[in-house]
N, C-alpha and C positions, 0 to 999 in steps of 0.2 A: 960518168952517167950520174942523170938524173935521178931523183928519189924513182919517182915515178917507172921511170925502165929497169930500176932496181929492182919496185917492188914486181912487177911482169914478169924478170928473172927469175928470183926465187919460187912464182907461183908455182902449184903442183899441176901436174898436167894434170888435164880438166879429163872425166869417165866419157867415154862412149858408152853410146845406150846398151852396146854391147856386152861392156866391161863387165862381170862376176866376181862376184865378192871372194875370194878361193873359204874364209873363215863358213858364212850363212851357209855355201853352198856344203859343205862339210856335216853342218849344225842340221842341216834341211834333208841329206842322206838317209844320215845314221837313225836323224831321231823317227824317217819315212821307214828303212830297215827295220827298227825293231818294233814299231810300230804294226810293224806288216806279220810279225811273232803270232800272233793269232788266230791267222789264217791255216790253219794247221787241217784240214779236210780237205787243200787242195793239192795235188804233185805233179808237177814240181809245184811247189805257192808262188808270191810272192818273194815270201820269207829271200828266197834260193836265190832270185833272179835279180833283189838286192844286195843281196852277199855281194856278186859281183859286181853291181854298181861302188858302193860301197868300199870295199877290195880298189877299186880304181880310182875313185876319188879321193880317199887318204896316202894310194900311194907309196913309199917307201918314207916316203916325206912324214910324212902325218902321221906315222907310225916307230913309236919308239919302246925297244929290246934293251933287258935289263936283266942283270945275274937273277933275278930273284924270280921271274921267269922258268927258267931250271928245270923246274919239277915238274910243272906245267907240260916243260916242251916233250920234254925228256920221256917220262913215263907216259905221256898220252899215246907220245912215237911209239916206245913200246911194246902200250899197248893195243894198239892195233897192230904194228907188223904181229902180233900171237894171233892176232885175228885174219892179216892175210894167208899166213899158215895151216892155219887149222879150215880156210878155206879152202884150200889144195884143192881136198879129196868133191869137193862142191861146183868145182867150177861153171857144172851143166847149169848147175838149178838154181834161175834168175834170183828165183828170192833172196836165197844165203849171197849170191853176187851184190844185188841192192843195198841188203843188210849191212855189208864189209863198207862199203862206198858212202851210205850213211853216217855212219860210226865214224868215216877219214875225215869226211866235209865238218861234220857238227865238231869234231874236236880241232881244224880247223879253224874253225866260228869262234872257240875259245880262246884261239892262239891270238886271236886277230882281235879280240873284246883288249884283251891283257893289254895288246900293246897301242892299241888308239888310248884305252884310261889313265893308260900311264906317261903316255906325255903331255897331259892336261886333264888333272885328275876328277878337278871340281867342277869343271866346264861340261866335259865328257858327261861327266855322273848324271850332272844335273838334263843335259839331254835326257839320258838314256832314260831316266826316273821317267820325262814328259810323256815319253811316245811309248814308255812302259803300261805306265799309268793310262791310257789311251785305248790304247789293245785290250788290257782289261778292262774301261769301263764297259766299252763296245760289245766284247766278248759276252759280260754279262749280262749286260739289255739282250742280246739276242739267246741267253741261255733263260734269261725269268721268262719270254717272252715266248719263245720256244714253249716251254715247262704249261705254261698258260696255255697256248696250242692257240694264241693272236695272231688273227687273217692267216690263218691255218700254216703256221712257221712249225708249231709241232712236230710233224714228220722230217724238217730241216734240223733241227738245233735238240733234239732228247732224242734219247735211248730207252731201247723195251718196253716200248707202248703207250711211249709220256711217263715213263716210272720216274727218268733223273734225267736231268738235262747236263744236255754235255757244251753246249753253245755248237763255235763253229770248231771241234776239236772231235775225233776221232772216239775219245774215251772221254767219260767225265772222270776218268782218275788221273788222265790228265788235265784235262779241263779243269777242275778243283786244284793241285798242286800251282796252276800258270798262274790262278789269281794272288794267289797268298803272297809273291815278292809288293803288288801293288798295294794292298793291305797292307802291309809293315809301311811300304812307303807316305802311306797316305796316314798311320798311326802316329809317324813320327814327326809329320808335319805339324799333326794335332799339339802334340806334348812340346816341341819346338818353337809353337807358334810362328810357322811360316809360313801359312797360311790362313786363310780366313774359318773359320768355323763352319758354317754352313754352307760354301760351297766345295767343299774335303767332304761332309759328312749324306751328303748327295751320291756322288761315287762310292764312300764307301761303304754304306749301308744295302749301295742295292749288290756291287761283287759280295761282301756278306749275305746276302740273300740266296743268290749265286751260289757260293760257295755252298751253304747248307742243302736248297734245291738239287745239287748232282750228286749227294747223299755217296760223297767218297768217304771212308772214316781215314783214309790215310792226311787226306787233304783235310779234314774236320782237325784231328791230328795234328801236323802241320803246321795250322794256322793260330793253332791254339801256344804249340812249340814257341813259332817266332817271333808273337805279338810278347808270351812272356819275357822272351829273352832279350827281347828289345826293351820292354821294360826294363828289364833287371841291371842290364848292362850300362844302359844310361844313366839312372841312378848311382850306381858303383864306380863309373867313370865320371862325373860331372864334380867339378869343384862348387855348386851353386847350388845352396839348401831349397833358396824357393822352387830352384824346380825337381826338387826333388818330394818339397809340397805339390809341386802340379804332380809330380808322377801318381803321387802316391790318390788324392783325389784323384785323375783321370783314372786312373784304376779302377775304383773302388763304383764312379758314377761309371765307366762305362760295365761294369759286368751287371750294373744294373738297367743301363738299357737293354746291355743284351739281351739279358732275362727275361724286360717286358718284351720286346719284339719275337724275340723268340717261341714265349706263351701262344700271342698273335695269332703268328703264322702256325705252330700249332693246333691253334684251335681249327684249324683247315681238315676235316679227317682224311683224307686222302695225302697227306703231306705226315699229320700222325701215325699213323698207319708205314707206312715206310720210311720214318722214319727208326720206331721199336725195331721194326727186321734190321735197320742199312745200324744201329745203334748196338748191337751182339756183337761180342767181342769174336763168335768162331759164329761161321757161316756152315752152311754143310756141307760147303764145297772147299772150306780151309781143310776140316777135321776124320780122322781114318784114314787108314795107310794107302788108300785111292783114292786123297784128297790132295789138295795144293800142300802143306804140309809134309805130308808122306812124301812125295814126290821128291820134294826138295833133301831129307830126309837120306832116304833109299839114293838120292842120283851120285854122293857122297865118296862111297868106296869105292864105285862103277868111275867117277869121275878121278881116283887117284890114281888108280891104272892106263889114265888115257892119258897121255900127253897133250898130244892135239884137243883133248873134250870131243864133246860129240860131233862139233863140226858148228858156224853160225845156223841159228835161229833152230838147230831140229834137235833140241831139247826134248818137244811137244813126240819127236818118232820115238824115243823109248820107254816111255809111260804110256798106259792103256788113260791115263784122264784124258792126254793130244793137248795140254797145255803149255806154254811156259813156263820157267820156274818161279813167277813175279815175286824174282827176290834179285837185285841184281848184282850181289856177291859172287854167287854160287852160278848164272847165269855169265860173269865174265868167264868165268871156268870150263862153262859148258861153250858159250860160243867162240872164245878165245883163247883154249886151252891153259897151261900149265906158264907159259910167258904172259900171255896177256891176264890169266887173273894175279899173278901175282904185281902186274906192272902197275895194276888197279887197286891192291889191296894195299902197297907202298904209294900211291898218289893220293892213298886216301887219309892213311898217316900223318902226309907232307903238307895234307890241305888242313887238317887237324891242325898241325904246328904252324901254321902261318897265319891262318884264322885266329889261333887263341892268344897268342903274339900278339896280332895286328888293330887288334880291338882295345887293346891295353897300348895301347903306346900315344905319346900325347905329341900326333901330329896334327895341319890340318885337314888329314883326310880323314881324321876314325868317327866323327857323325856317318861319313860312308863308311864306312867299316861295318860299323855296327848293325844296319840297316841289314847289309847286306847278309854280310857273315849270320844274324841270326835270324836267315831265313834257309841263306846257305847249309846250314849244321843243321838245321829242322829236317830238311830234304834229301840230305845223308842220309843221316838215319829212317828214313820213308825206304829207300834203297831195301833194308831189309826184309818190305812188307811189300814192291811192287818190284820192274824194272824201269829203271832211271837212263839205262844208257842213251836213250834217243830223243831223250828233253830237248829241246832246244835254248830251253828258257833257261834250265838247269844250269847248261854250258854258260850260256852270260852271265849266269853267278858266276862259278867258278873264275869266268875270259877277269870279271868286271873286279873277284878279289885279290887275284894275281898282281893287276895293274895296279889297283891302289897299294897295294904291298912292296911293289915296285917303287911308285911314289914317293910311298914312306920314308925307304931305303935313300932316295934319293933326296929327301927333304932332309932327313936324319944325318946326310952328310954334308952335306951343304957347308964345309968354314963360315964359323962366326962371320960378320965381318963381311962377308962376299958380298963387295959389290956389283957378282952378275946375276941379273937377274931369269929369274927362271921363268920356265915358258907357261907359268901361269900366275903369275905374280898378281894380276889384280885378285885373279879369282881366287884368291886364295885369300887377299887383303877382304874382299867384300866377305865371305864367307864368315872369315876369322869378325868382321864385324856384327854380320848379322845373326851369329852362334853366341857374342857376347851380349848383344840385345836378347834375344830370346831368353839367354839362362837369367840376366840381372832381374 
């Protein structure tokens, strides 16, 4: 055989115009799926349709299930089993049925995110971050335009007579927390110098303005707590003295810039007046025997007598205020019964253990784990102030955390000197080099 013939024989098959790059298709679908997370005012939203598309594209071979995910799968399964038992007397109530169906669906998305992140943590997290930041930036722009009623958009993207920005969400108290993970990821990019400062600052400042205009006290607290935890964990886990110095300088600079921007925004009378009202820790609907907190306390003795709780979305039928409990842990017992409430409590404890353990493990995924846990821990604490059991972005964070935990366990369990490459070997190498350069 001639050399030319030999060369022809070993040439790779030529791609046809209809050839699809599977990895590129997966990245595109995952990015679009996450980016659709901002379309919360539509029912069913594009997010639901894209979840089906993502499940089909990734299939079984695009996911990796690991024993590190057992707490996520088992406790969420039992949590929803409790919900189904509590639903039995109310199957003729369409709202209660829809509530439990959404709970089942959203738990499934958490398991899905965990399995896809576990297979290729760095590459998949990079795609998730990109899609989420784009979604949050778009939502923030809509929230700001709506608040200032640009082109008459106020009726679509604000609530309470243009008093609070809600963006493409039904509730400002969900819109605000949705922005927090993107704000944390962009802040981490600035700290680690992973992106250009000015390119990062434009979306970051837009999201911070939208967060302020949501006038969500819980979101303000979650954002402050998440950024503080990000800075503290990065400071104490990095071996680089230069990065610790950068964190200290950037923290001081960031506080100065934030104070200056806040002073400028609060110079607008309408914003200042609303800020003074919302900044109060005790609102009129919170305090008193008939207020939110009073209803929560009075529900506890009743729930101790009812193994199946009040039923899904039935809390408001028990108390005169006619509202939901606005506390996810009480709502777990009220809507999902003892089985659901105890399972959710166990899931919370397990997640606290997994999260705090993961951020101090020296793995290629530690940086991603710190950002995810900084957001997730703050929003889990926010559950004491508001119902979070149907927040889609929260379950994305749950899935990401357990996916990173699985990836870290696999990475640490791999024998030294094992020549078999991991699925994300190139991603690990690239990320390690980038992080080392940032810390230098």
